[in-house]
C-alpha positions, 0 to 999 in steps of 0.5 A, spaced: 599 238 860 606 238 862 604 244 867 599 239 869 603 233 870 608 236 873 604 239 879 602 231 881 609 228 879 615 233 879 618 236 873 623 231 873 617 225 869 613 230 867 615 231 860 615 223 860 608 223 862 606 228 856 610 224 851 607 217 853 599 221 852 601 225 846 603 217 844 597 214 847 593 219 843 597 218 837 596 210 837 589 209 839 585 215 837 589 217 831 582 218 828 580 224 832 583 230 829 578 237 833 581 240 840 574 238 843 574 232 842 582 230 844 583 235 849 578 232 855 581 225 851 588 227 852 587 230 860 583 223 861 589 218 859 594 223 863 591 222 869 591 215 868 598 215 866 600 219 873 595 213 877 599 207 873 606 211 874 604 212 882 602 204 883 608 203 880 612 207 884 608 205 890 609 197 890 617 198 888 618 203 894 621 209 890 617 214 893 621 213 900 628 212 897 634 216 899 640 219 894 646 214 896 650 220 896 647 222 903 648 216 906 652 216 912 658 210 911 659 204 915 666 204 918 665 196 919 668 196 926 665 192 930 661 197 937 664 196 943 659 193 947 659 188 942 666 186 942 666 186 950 661 181 950 664 176 946 671 177 949 668 176 956 664 170 951 671 168 950 674 167 956 669 163 959 668 158 954 676 158 954 676 155 961 670 152 960 674 148 955 679 147 960 674 143 965 672 139 959 674 131 959 678 129 954 673 125 949 670 133 950 676 136 948 678 131 944 671 131 940 672 139 939 678 139 936 676 136 931 669 138 929 674 146 930 679 142 925 672 141 920 672 133 921 665 130 919 661 125 924 664 120 920 671 122 921 671 124 927 668 116 929 673 113 924 678 117 930 676 117 936 674 108 934 666 109 935 662 103 933 656 108 930 656 115 928 650 115 932 654 114 939 658 120 936 652 124 935 650 122 942 657 124 944 656 132 941 650 132 945 653 132 951 659 135 950 655 140 948 651 141 953 656 140 959 660 146 956 653 150 956 654 148 964 660 150 965 659 156 962 654 158 966 648 157 962 646 164 961 647 162 953 642 157 954 637 162 957 639 168 952 636 164 945 631 161 949 628 168 950 628 169 943 
């Protein structure tokens, strides 16, 4: 049984399959004592065990696993292209923020300080929180316009 199982799965699991098969034979078919009865039954149970093992392994994705030791380690550094793109975006953002009017600059400053919209409303003296939402929307739109609008097109294309 071990040789048959190892020809289908490999030696590492074959002994386990043979033991499970013998356990099933002992518990469920203990009344059979002749080799002529047990041998075909043992291989039938073993085939069922092998099929069950393959289904579970496929469902869990165990057939296509890789050893952790063989995987390359990521260095965690940002690629040069991404770093350059971020630097250019930051420069465009700083230039655009410099061109914004006072209210928008103040709104962005408060948002960067992690203030809630209610706190911003009180600090800027707005009558309603909806006014702050409107200011925020208009200021973000104005910022995108000043940045050249490329950001909006890239997001829409995704």
